[in-house]
N, C-alpha and C positions, 0 to 999 in steps of 0.2 A: 117243145121248142118255143112255142108262143109265150109260154111262161118265162122262158129264158129271155125272150126278146123284150118282154114287158119289164123285166128287171132293169134293163138299161134305159128305160124311158124316163120322162121327166118326173120329178118328185113333187107332189102337191104340197103347198105351203099352208100351214094352219093360220088362218087369219083371225082366230079368236084369242090370241095371246093378249093379256092385260098389261104387260110391262112394255116400255118403249123399246123399239128395235132400230138398230142402225146397221143396215146391210146384213140383217139376219143375226146380229150379235147384241147382247145385253150391254147397255151403257151404265157402268158403275157410277154411284154418286160420289161427291167430294169426301164425305165422311168415310166411305169404304176405302177410297184411295189413301186417305190419311192413316187409316188403320194398317194398311199394308206397308207404310213407311217404317224403316227400322228406327228404334229409339237410340239416340246418341247422347250420352251424358258426360262425355269427357270434358274436363276443365271447368265444371260447374259445381257449385255448392248451394245448399239450401239457405234461403234468406232467413228462415227461422233460426237455424243454427248460428248464423252471423249475429242476429239480433240478441240471441241468448248469451253468446260469449261477450259481446260488448257490454250488455247490461250487468252481467256478473262482474266484469272487470271494474266498472264504475261503482258498483255496490261495495266491492272489496276495498277500493281506494277510499270511498266515503266512510266506511266503518273504521279504517285505520286512522283517518283524520279525526274522527270523533273520539278516538282513544288518546291520540297524541297531542291534539291542539290545546286541551285545557292546561297543559304544563308549559306552553309557550308564552312568550311575552305578547303584548297586544300587537306590536308592529310585526313580529314574526308570524303571528296567527293570521293577520290580514294578508301579508305577502304570500303565505302558503296557500290560503284559500283562493286568492286571486290567480295564482299560477295553476291551481287545480281546475278552476272554472275555465280558464283559457284553453288548457289542454283538452278538457272534456268537451268543450264547445266544438273544437276542431274534429274530434271523433264523431260527435253527433251530426255535424254538418256533412262529413263524409258518408255517414250512414244514411242521411237523408238523400244525398245524391244517388247512392246505390239503390235506395228504395224507389226513386223515380225512374232509374234505369230499368228496374224490374218490370215496368209496365210493358216493355217490349220483349220480355223474356219469352213469351209464347211464340212471337214471330221469329225470334232468333232460333228458338228450338226447332221450329218447323223448317227453317232454312237449313239448319244442320242436318235434320232428318232427310230432307230432299237431296242435299249434297251427298250424304251417305248412300241414298238409293241410286243416284246417278252414277256414283263410283262403282256400286255393285253391278248395275246394268252395263256399264262400260266393260267391266271384267267379263260379264257373260257374252257380250258381243265379241270380245277378243277370243274367248273360248270357242264360240261358234265358227269364227274365222279359222281358227286352228283346226277345228274338226273338219271343215270343208276341205282345207288344204290336205289333211291326212287322207280323206276319202279319195281325193283326186290322185294322190300318190299311190294309194293302195289298189285302186280299181284298174290302173293301167295294165298290170301284169295278168289280170283275170282273163281267162279264155273259155269259150263254150266248147263242148265236145262236138265231135263230128255229127252231122245230121243222120238219123236213121232212114236211109233212102229206101230200103226194102219194105219196111212197114208202111212207108208213105205210098209206095207203088201198089201195095195190096189194098190199102184203103181206097186209093184212087180208082183201081180197076174193078174190085169186087164190092166195095162199099162196106167191108168189115175187116176185123183183125184176124189174120190167119195163123199167126205164130205166138199168141198169148196163152199162158197156162190157164186152166179152168179155175184155179183158186183165185186168180185175179178177178175173174168174172164174178165169182160168188161174193167176193169181198166188195166189189164195186156196186153190185146190184142190190139195193136194199130189200130187206125182208118186209113183208107186209106188216105194218104195225098193228098192235092190239088196240082195241077200242077202250074207252074209259071204263065202261062197265066190266069188260074182261079183266082189266087191270085191277079194279076194285075187288072183284070176286076172287082173283088170285091172291091178293093180299089178305083177304079174310080167311081164305083156306089156310094160308101159311100161318096166320095168327093162331088158328085153332091147333095146328100141328105144334107150334111152339108152346102153347099153353099146355097141351097134353104132355109133351116131352118134359117140361119143367115140373109138372105136378106128379108125373108117374115115374120117370126113369132118370132124369138128370139130377145129379147131386149139385145143389146150389149152396155155396158157402153162406153161413149164417150172416156174415157181414154184407152179402149181396141180396139178402132176403127182401129188401125194398126194391121192387121193380114194377114196371108197367109195360103192357104190350100194346103197340099202336103202329100203324103204317107198315105192317108186315114184319115187324121186328120187335125185340124186347129191349127195354131200357133199364139197365141196372144202375142204382144210385147208392154209392157208398159215401156217407157224409164226411166232409173234410178231406176226401181223397179224390174221387172221380165219379163221372157218370159215363157209362159205355153202352153202346147199342150193338147188338149181335143179331144175326139172321141165319137161318138154316139154309144149307145148300139144296135141300130137297125134302120131300115128304117121307122118304124111306127111313127106316129105323137106323141104318148105318150111315146115313148122310150126316156130315159134320156141320159145325158152325163156322161162320166166317165173320170177320171184324168189319163193322161199318164206320163207326166214329167213336171218339172219346172226348170228353171235356173234363179238365181238372177243376175240381171245386175249390178254388183258391181265390183270395182277394189280396191284391198287392197294394200296400199303402205307399203313396208317393206320387200319385197323379197318373197321367196318361203315359209317361215315359216307361214305367214298369209294365203297364199293360201292353205296350207296343213291343217291348223287348221279350216279354214272356206272356204270350196270349194264352188264355184259358183253353181255347180249342186249337190244337196243333194244326199247322198248315205246312205245305211244301214238303221238303225233304224229311222234316221231323215226323210228319204224319205218315209218309211212306215207310219210314223206318218202323214206326209203331205198328202200322198195318201189317207189314211183312212179318214182324216178330210175333204179333198176336195171332195171325193166321197160322204161322208155323207151330205155335204152341197149341192152338185149337185142333190142328190136324196132325198132332205128333204121332198118334197111333192109328190114323186112318190109312187104309191101303191106297197106293198110288193108282191113278188111272192107267189103262192099258197103253195108251199112246205115249205116256211119259215114263214108263218103267225103265226104258233103256237109257234115258238121259239123267235121271235123278237117282241118287243112292237109295237103297231100300230103307224103309222106316222100321223102327223096332217093333217087335211083336209083344203083345201083352202076355204075361205069364198066366198060367191057369189059375182061375179063381180071383183074378184081378179085374176090376171093372174100370173102364176109362172114365176120368172126371175132367173133361176139358175146361169146364167153368172154373174149377179150382186153379188150374194152371194159369188161365187168363187173369184171374183175380190176383194171384201171387205176382204175376208180371206187372200188371197195372198198379198194384200197391207199391212195389219198389220204384216203379217209374214216377208215381205221384210224389213219394217222399224224396226221391232224388231230385225231382223237378223243384220242389220247395227248397231243398238244401242248396241247389244251384242258384236259386233266386236270392237266398240269404247271402251266399258267397258273393254274388254280383253286387248286392246292396253294400256289403262290407267293403268291397273294392272301390265302389263309388265314394264311400265315406273317406277312404284313404286319399282319393283324388281331390277331395274337397277340404283338405287341410289336416287330415288325421294321419298322413303317411309316416311322419316321424314318430308318432306315438302309438301306432296300431300295427300289429303284424297279423297276417292271415296265412294259415297253412291248411292244405287239403290233402287227405291221404290219397294213395294211388288208386284205390277202388272207389274213390269219390263218395265215401260213406261217412267220413269223419272230417269235420272242420274245426280247427283249433284257432281261437282268436286270443291274442294277448294285448292288453291295453296298458296305458301309462308306461310306455317304453322309455327308458332313460339311456342316454348315451354313456358308454363306459368311460371312466376317467382316463386321462392321458397316461401313457405307459410310464412316464417319469414321476407321476404323482400317485402316491399310495395313501388312501384314506385309512385311518385307524379303524373306522367303523365301516364295514362292507355292507352297502345297501343293495337290495335286489334291483336288477335292471328292468323289472316290470312290476306292475301293480297286481295283476291277477290274470287268470286264464279262464276262458269260456270254451267249453268243448261241446259241440252239437254233433251227435252221431245217430245213425240209424241202427238200431239194435233189435234183436228178437225179444218178443214178450211171451213168456211162458206162464201158463196157469199154475195153480198150486199142485203139489205132488199128489195129493189125495184125489184130484179130479182127473188124473191120467195125463196122457200127452195132449199137446195142442196149445194153441195160443191162449193168451189171457182173455177170458170171456166172463160175462156175468153168469150166474147159475141158471137163469132162464134160458140164455142162449146155449149153454152147454147141454141142457136137457133137450132143446129143440134140435140141435145138431145130432144128438144121439138117436132121437126118434126118426129123423130123416134118413140117417144112415141105415138103420134097421129096416125101415119100410122100403127103401129103394135098392139097397144092396143085399139085404138078407145076410147070408153068411159070407158074401164076397168082400174083398178088400178093395179100397179105392186106390187108383193108380198114383194119386198125389194127395198130400196133406196140406191143409191150409197153413200158411206161414204167417205168424203174428209179428208184425213189425211196428215200431214206433220211434219217435224222436226221444232221445235222452240228452238232456242239457245239464252239464256239470259245471260247477264254478269252484275254482280253487284259488284262493287268495295267496299272493306271494308272502312268504314269511318275512316279517320285518318291513313290509312296504310302508313308507312314510313313518317308519319307526314304531309301528304298531303291529302286533300279532293278532290277526282276526281269525276266528273259527269259521269254517264253511257253513256251520249250522245256523248262522245268523241270517242267511239268505232266505227270503220267502219263496215258497214253492211256486206261487203264481207268477213270479218273475222269471223263473227258469222253465219256461213253457213256450213252445212254438205253436202258434194259433194259425191254422190254415185260412181262417176267415180274415186274418189281419197279419199278413206277412210283412214284418217291419223289423229288420235287424237293428236299426238305429234305436228304436224304442226299447228293444230287448237289451242292447248294450247299455243305453243310458239308464235304464231301470236298475241294472246290476251295479253300475258305477255309482249311482245315487245311493243305493243301499250300502255299498262298500264305504263311500265317503261318509255317510251318516254314522256308520259303526265306528269309523276312525275318529270322527268328531266327538262321538259319545265317549270314546276312550280318552281323548284329550280332555274332555270336560271332567271326567272322573279323576284323571291325574291332577288336574289343576285344583279341584276341590278337595281331594283327599291325599295328595302327594306332599312333597316337600314344600310346595307353595300354598298349602291350605290356609295359612294365616293371612294370605293376601287375597285369594280368590274363593274362599269358602263362604263368604257372606251371601245372603239371598239376593239373587239377581246379578251377582258378579259375573257368572259365566252361564249363558243360556243358549240353547239351540233354537234357531229361528229359521224362517224362510225369507231369504233376501232376494227379491225379484225372481222367485221361483227356484232358487238355488239353496241347498242346505248350507247354513252358515253358523259359525260359532260367534256369538256376540260376547265380547270380553270388555268389561268395564274397567278402565285403567284408573281414572281418578276424576273427581268433580264431574264435569259434563263430557269428558273425553272417553270415547268408545272406539274400540278397534273391531273390525269385522274380519274374521278369518274364514276363507272359503277354500275349497279344493276344486281346481279347474277340472271339469269332467273330461276334457280332451287331453290335456297334458299331464294331469295328476299332480300338478305343482301347487304348493300352498301359496295363497295370496293373502296379504295383510293390507288393509286399507282402513281409512277413517270413515266417519259418517258422511263425508262430503261437504262439510261446512266451508263457506267461501273464505273465512278467515284462516282456515287450516290448510290452504293450498300449498304453502311452503314446506309442509312436512311430508310431501309425497316421496321425495328421495329417501327419507329415513325408512319409510315403510318398504320401499323397494329393496333397500339394502338388507333389512331384516328378513324379507321374503327370500332373498337369495341365500342367506345364511341358513335359513330353515330348510330349504330344499337341498342344500348340500349335506346337512346333518339334521334330520327331523327330530332326533332324540334330544336335541338341545332346545326343544320348544319352550319348556318352562323357564330356562335361563334366558332365552331371547325375549320372552314376554316380560319377564321381570326387568330386564335391561330397557326394553321399550317403555315400560311403565315408569321406570325411574327417569328416563330421558324426557318423557312427556311431562312428568311432575316438575322436573327441573326447568324445562322450557317455560312452563306456565308461571312458575315462581319468578324466574329471571325476567320474563316479559312484564310482570307486575312491577318488579323493581325498576325496570327501565322506564315504565310509565311514570313512576314517582321521581325519576331523576336520581336514583340511588346507584352507587357504584357497587357492583356485585362481581363475585368471582366463584367459579365452580371448584377451583382447586387453589390451595395455598401450599407453600413449600414446607409442609409439615412432614416430619419423619413418620413411618408407620406406627411406631409406638405412641406417638402423640395422638394419632387418630383414634387409637383404642380408648382414649379417655372419654370419647363421646358415647361409649357404651357398645355392647355387642349387637344391639338391634339396629345399628346404623347401616343404612343401605346407600345413602348418598347425602351430600351436603351442598349448601349454597351459602357462601360467605358474603354478607353485606357489611361493608366498611362504614363505620360511623364517621361522618365528615368532620365533625368537631373533635373527634378522638380517634386518630388514625390507628392506634394500637388496639382498638377494640372492634369487635365484629359481632353483628347479630347473625347467628348461624341457624339456618333452617335445616334441621336434621330430619332426613327422610327415613322413616321406619316402614314396616309392612302395613301398618294400619293408618297412620296419620303423620302430620308434622309434629316434631318436637322443636321447641325453641330454646336456644341457649345463647348466652352472652359470654364471650370469651375475651380474655386479656392476653395479648400476644407479646412476644419479645423476640427480636432477631438475634441469633447467635453470630456475632461478628467473627468468631474464630473459625466457623465452619467454612468449607470451600465454596458452597453454593448458597450461603446466607440462609441456612435453615431457620425455621421459626418453631417456637415452642409455645404451648398454652400454659400461661402462668396461673390463670384463674378461669374457672368454668362456673357459670350460674345458670340454672335451668329456670325457665319461665313457664308459668301456668296461666295462660291468657284467659281461660274460662272464668277465673275468679276476679279478674282485674276490675270489672265493672260492678260486681255485686258485693264484694267483701273488702274489709280493710286490708291493705297491702303492707307487707313488711319487707323492706329492702335491706339486705345485709351484705356485708363485704366478705363473708366467709365463703370459701371455695366449695364447689359441688353442693350448693344448697338450692333448694327449690324456691324460686322467687315467686311471690304471689300467694304464698301460703298464709293462713291465719296464724296468729301468735300461739294459739292453743294446739296447732297441728304439730305433729312430730316431724322432724327433718328426715328427708330421704335423699339418697344420692341422685336417683332418676325417678321421674314421676311414674306412678303405677300405670302400666299399659292397659290393664283391664278396665280401669276407670275412664281412660281416655278413648276407648273404642267406641266409635259411632259409625253407624251404617251410612255409607255414601256421602259422608261429609268431612272426612279426615283431611282431604287435600283441597277442599273448596275454599281457598283463601282469597279474600277480596282485597282490593287495593287499599281500602280504608283500614282493614285489619292490619295489613302489612305496615301501613303508615303509623298506626298506633303502636305496633310492636317496636318499630324503629324509634319512635319518640320515647317509648317506655325505656328502651335500652339507653338512650341518651340521658334520661333522668336517672337511671340506675348508676351509670358511670359518674354522673355528677355527684350522686350521693356517696359513691365509693370514695371519690376524691375528698369530699368533705369529711366523711367518717375517718378516713386515713389520717387527716390532719388532727382530728380529735384524739385518735388513738395514740399518735405520736406524742401528744401532750398529756396523755393519761386523763383525758376529760371524759367522764361517762355521759351517755346520751340515751334518749328514748325516742320512740316514734309516736307521733300524734297526727291526727287528721283535723286540721283547723277548719276545713270547709264542710265537715259532716253536718248535715241538718240545715245548711243554708241553701236558699234557692239559687238556681243558675240564671243570671240575667242575660238578656239578649246580647249585651256588649261583650260579656265574658265568653259567650258561646262562639263569637266570631274571632276573638283575639287569642284564644288559648285552645289547647288540645282537649278532646273529650276525656282524656285520661288524667287531666290536671287535678281533678277533684278526687281521683282515686289514689294519686301518689301522695304519700304522707310527708310530713315535715319532721325535722329533727328538733328535739327540745333538750336544751342543756341548762344546768343551773348556773346562775350568775356567780355564785361563790366558787364554782369550779373553773369556769372559763375566764373569769376576771380576777382570779387569785393573783395577787401581786400587781394588778393593774391599778392605775390611779383612779380615784373617785369610784371605786367599786361599789360603795354604799349607795350610789345614786340609782342603781338598777334594781327592778323587781326580781324575785327569785328565778322566774322562768324566762328563758331567752329562746326564741324560735328561729330556726334556720331552714329556709326554703329555696331550693334551686328553681330557676325560672328560665324561660325561653329554650328549654330543651326540646320543645316540640316544633321549633321553627328552624330556619336555615341559619339564623344568626348564632353568634357565640353564646353558650350557656352562661347564665348569670346566677348569682347567689344573693338572696336577700336575708339579712339577719335583723330581726325585729326585737327591740328592747323596750319594755314599758318602764318609764321613769317613776321613781318614788315621789319625786317632788315635781309637781306640775307647775311649770313656769311658762306662761304664755309668751310666745315671741312678740316682740314689739319693735317699733321703729319703722323707718321707711323701707328697710330691706326685708321686713317680715311679711309684707303684703297683707291682703284682706281675706284670703282663702283660708279654709279650715286646714288644708293640707298644703304645706309649703315645701319647697325644694331649694334649700340654700346653696346646694352644690350638686354636681352630677351624681355624687355617690351617697347623698344623704336626703332622706325624705322624712318629714316630721308631720305627724297627725296631731294637731293641737287639741282636738277634742278628746282624744284617748290618751294623749301624752305618750305616744308610741313613736320611737325613732327607728327608721328602717335604713340599714346600711347596705348599699348595692355594690357588689363586687363583680367586675368584668371577667376576672380570671378565677375559675373554680379551684384551681390548684393552690392559690394563695389567699383564698377568701378569709380564712381565720386570721391570718396576719393583717390583712387589710382591715378586717373588722376591729381587731384590737387597736390598730393604729388610729382608726377613725373614732373608736370609742374613747380612747385616751384624750383625743382632742375635744370631742363633743361633751364627754362627761365633765371635763374640767370647766368648759364654758357653762354647763348647766349649774355646776356647783358655784361658780363665781356669780352667775346671775342670781341664784337663790340667796347667796350670802349678801349680795348687794341689796336685794329686795328686803331681806330681814333687817339690814342696817337702817334702811329707810323707815321700816315699820317700828323699830324699837324707839326711834326718836332721839337717840343720844347724839346723833349728828343730823341736824335738821336739813342741811343742804346736801346730804348724800341722797341721790335718786338714780334709779335705773333709766337710761335713755333708750337703749336699743339692745335687742337680743335676737339672734337668728341661728343659734347652735354653732356657728363658726366664730362669731365675734360678740363680745359683750362690751357695751359702751355705757359708762355711767359718769355722773358728776360727783366728784369727791369733795368739792368745796365751791360754793358760789357757782360760777359758770365755768369752772375749770373741769374738764372732762378727760377721761382716759379710755381708750379702746384697747381691749385685750384679746389677742388670738394666740394660738399655739401651733407648733409643728414639730415633727420628728419626736413624738412623745415616747416611741419605743426604742429610740437609739440608745446605745450604751452610755452616752453622756447625759441621758435624762431628758432630752428634748429642750426646746427653746420656747419662750414666751415672747410675743411681739407686743410692745406697748406703743400706742400712738396717742400723744397728748394734744389736746386742742381746747378751744373755748367755744361756748355756744350761747345763744340768746342775745347777741349784741349786733346781729347783722342789720336789723331794722334801724338801729340808732345812727348809722353812718351811711348815708346814701351818696353823698358827694365826694367822698374821700377817694384818693388814688389807690392803686394796687398795693403800694408799700404800706399805706395806712391800713388798708384792708387786711393785709397779712399781719400787721402788728396787733390788730384788734383780736385776731383768732390765734395768736401765738401763745402757747403755753410754755413758760420757762422750764417746766419739768422735763420737757423733751430732751434737754441736754443731758439729763441724768438717766435716760432710758436704759443704757447698758447696765447701770448699777441697780436700777429698780427692778429690772426683769429677773435679776438673780435672787431677789427676795422670794418670788414665786417658784423659781427653778430649784432653789435649794430648800424647799419646804419639807423635804423628806417624806413625801406622801401625804402630808397634812396640808391640804390646799386651803381650807377655811381659815385656820390661824395665820397662814402666810398672807392670805388676802387682807385679813384685819391688820396685820402688821404693815402691809403695803399702804393701805388707806391711812393708817395712823401716821406713817412717815410722810406720806404726801401732804396730809393736812398740816403736820407740824413744820414741814420744810417749805410750805407754801409762802409764808411771810418772807423767808430768806430769799427764795428765788424771785419773788415779786420785787423786793427792794433791790436786789442785784440787777434785775432787768430794768428797773427805773433808773438806776445809776448808769447803766450802760446806755440807755436811750438818751439820757440827759448829756452824757459825755459825748455821744455822737453828735448831738445837736450843737454842743459847744466846741466841736472839733477837737475834743480831747479823747484820744484813743485809749480805752480801757478794755480789758477782756475779762469775761466771767466764764467759769466752767466748773463742772462738778468733779470732785476728786473721789467721792463715794456717794452712797445714797443719802447720807446726812452730812456731807462735807462739801462745801462750795468755796471757791476761791475767787477773789477779786484782785486781778493783776493790774497794777498801776501802769501808766503810760510809759514810764521809763523801764519797764520789764524787770526792775530790780527790787521793787517793794510790792508786797501783797498782803491782803487781809483774808483770813480764813474764817468762814462761818461754819461752826460745828454744832450739830444738833446733839443735845444731851437729854438725859432722862428727865421726866417731869416737865416736858414742854419748855425746856431751857435751851438757850443758845449761847455758845461761847464765841465771842468775836476776838480773834487772836492775830498776833503778828504772824504773817505767813512764813517767816524764816524760822519760827520756833517749831521744833518737832516734839510731839507728845511722846514719841517712842525713844527719845534720847534721854538717858538718865541725867545728863548734865543740863538738859534744857530747862530744868526746873529752876535753875539759878538765874535765869534771865539771859538775854542775848549777849553775845560776846564777839569781839572782833575776831575774825578768822575762825568762828565756830562752825557749828553744823549748818547754820543758815547760809553762810557763805559757800560752804561746800555744795549746798543744794542749788546754788546759783542765785539765791535771793539774799538781799542785804537786810539786816535788822533795821527797823524803822527807829531812827534816833528820836529820843524824847517821846516815845510812843505812849508811855504811861501818862505823861502830861497831856498828850493829845486826848487820850481816853478820858482823863479826869475832867478836862475842860468840856468835852462833849457831853459827858454825863451831867455836869453841872448845868449846862445850857438846856438840855431836854427836861431836867427836873424843874428848872426855873420856869420853863414854858408851860409846865403842867402836863406835858404829853406822857411823862413817865412818873409814876408814883415813887416817892422816896422809899427806900427799903426794898425795892424790887430789882435793884441793880447791885452787882458785886464787882468791884474793881480788883483785878489781880495784876501780878507783875507784868504779864505779857498781853493783857487784854482786859475784857470785861465779860461778865456773865449776866444775861438778862432773860426775861420771859419772851416767848415767841411773839406775843402781841406787841412788844416794845422794840423788836429788832428793826422794824422799819424806820422809826424816828431816830433811834440810836445809831443804826448803821449809816444812814444818810449823813448824820452829824459828824460821825467819826471820819467818813470818807471826805467830806468837805474840808475838815481841818487837816486831814492827811494831804489832800491836794494842795492846800495853801502852804503847808509846811514843806512839802517837797519843792514847790515852786520857789520859795524863798531860799 
């Protein structure tokens, strides 16, 4: 009782504690308190993710500007760059503000954690209050039983219990405990008994042969199954075993959660169950104690010759318990995976005896009832079956579990030594895990054999129980096999021409996941993976910032593949075609070219592009709307074609047809001579010695990894080349319509490229040939054809620029006549007009045509004009050199106009126009005088005009006909013109002097030309006239104007009422006397030699040198006669 009293006494306090105490409690630090706070991350994102996304967006925009800005104008480029800088600056400023705000992120986080902690604590307080309220309400009806008054009186009067059973006394009074030495000795004695029993009489399963004896019991260890400790009930031979503890030798992967849910050492109700079952199996054949025989059913008796083997029974029990325990753990892990996102794609089934677990992965939802797919796909990808099965040894070894030969021999020896001829009551059951994998037939469109699965993947390891790793390993191997099948199909199936190149389709590890890397074109790569969770095919690009806009395309193709995986090859070919088309279309947009993916061609027209055509991109030539550069997409590379189209106006939908197709071989454009022809279906870019083929040889064009890597510069040159080709076609068509033969030449071969030419023309300009025609062919029937050298060169220009294409036709002149005069200039190359360029050093005339379709007509027109000017200039120069006419000299020549002096200072300027008209064209003659400007400085404008007036100007309509009617012989016509001008010069001079003198004396006379050699002087009364007619031999006839040389009666002299009066002119009375007197006067004055003048009935005939004196004399006498 003293001891009991001391128990209620004060408790001594240990004053040696090293940590601070507050009222006997440990005070936690601030760090410990913060670790207890819950972490709340709602509504927050990582600053690193935000920075990454903003920087990627800025980079993508900057890359796009770098591609598009070179094609903009300077103002648009500056405006676009300024807008981008302003927008980007706003984003960076916002990002900077967010970065400064993040300085308080830790404080904000701590506040949110404290708030969550306080909310949780408030919830706990509310729960405690509810608990107290419930306790108050539930304790009210509780009542104590009535007090035991009799027992209280006995204790009070006698000091002891009188009515208690003796069993209570025995149970309450403790037995005197054993000392430590007694306990140790007892355990040692029991260990000896156990050791003896195990070595002499007990049949120990070979699997439990690894054991140790300690602490009065034996510990059996079965690797990867369990460790169990047993003890004997006593030292007698018939005393049985009893169960002490068991520990399952397993390791669960997944952290502390798995160890807490499935402890290695069972506790609680699970341990009680195992203990009861193990003790029941150990004492299955033991006799019951005498005091329990009435309450417990009798136990079975051993047959004769049968020996009890309790250790075998407990091994069989614990073996199935350990395997079932592991299977339950795997089932739990599988269920946990379903709760973590695998529920829709993973099904788990467990048999009723809990020995077979079936797991199906890659579950697909069945299609809707109204939708029927032509190809039925399995609703799962595969099945994994984990079961506990018996393992039997080979038939020649007899019955029993599967054991090694050494263990079978050891078991046989033990049985013979301990049992003799007796039979064991129980046999060892060999159990193991069997993991089977069965792939679904046709999963993802591939039939996979079960034999492809590795045995080490289909294994349950007790030291590492992890269903997720088992499932993921099987799925990874399954996915690897499917991807290998896809790879084989792509490289050896119907798409082998596309994906059979080395490196086109490869298996890789992409972020730890099996993936199929498929090279589409150029630098474009698609990664195909199989989602290990859903079993769905995923297509994605390599993650380039510039390819962010193609994400929806890959998503759409992925959906189509998952609906029907057997269309993989078709889908990849379509994706490849779409990617190639997108790249080419993007390059065309960068260059500002108008492109179309489709044109309104009937199917039969598309067949003209060849059977290897997979896709097309039509690039319209801006200067030639009916022509297209077609990028024909084949399996290996681009083919380039130039087509000529025509719209069928009679069709309902304005269908188009291909009138002409020309194939381009761009690989030879820069290296060899190019031949451009207008014949349909011909390979352009071939050498002359090559044979023509309809379509380029595909085996020659096959190049690894470069067939679709087209650069913008290459596309630009192809476009320019097509423009050149169309220009050549138009030129050649004009030659063919006229039957003019032509050849191809390269005028720039061997000549160096100057820096100026490199900047102003295309790099293909030197590869594009020129056309060469013979002058006798193209100038056949043209005027002055003899002025050209035999070869004439035709070269299209500006086909590489955005301007209209032009054609230059160069002609080398036979007769080199240097331009001269004020319009010729001082440069070696002159340009007298917009369409004519003349190289004076080489005597080459270049004719520029703005319209390719009419260049030949324009050239012939310009040549007719220029060639005549050249001939006229040459003939005039020869006249001056020959010396027959000393005062004939060439004054000016610039290919458009020839000006020369034909006598003294009298000049004529000749130009021509409309030389190809049906009427033969016209010549324009402008007469003037030169060399007398410095002689009259003080004269008025009228006097100035008189000084430069050439009287031949009045006869210009008649003089031009001399050249016009030359019948193709311009040189003789020019000589005739100069002769007439020189011979008629005295006539026009005397007439002009008479007119000027009459005007000065206020006598109105009129002079005009009736023909090139016929001039008329009309008197003031308009009734009398003098005709001056040029005759052969430099003779002039001065006649009465009323006399007609074409009237037969006119030879008899003038008559009243004759032809003269009918013409409106009256015969001059006494005209013969007037002429005779005038001749007499000029002969008497010595101005005219006698015998040089012949008087006729109607006038007088004299030499051209005498017409001036004689004409003035006759006019003066005529004026006096008329006045009287």
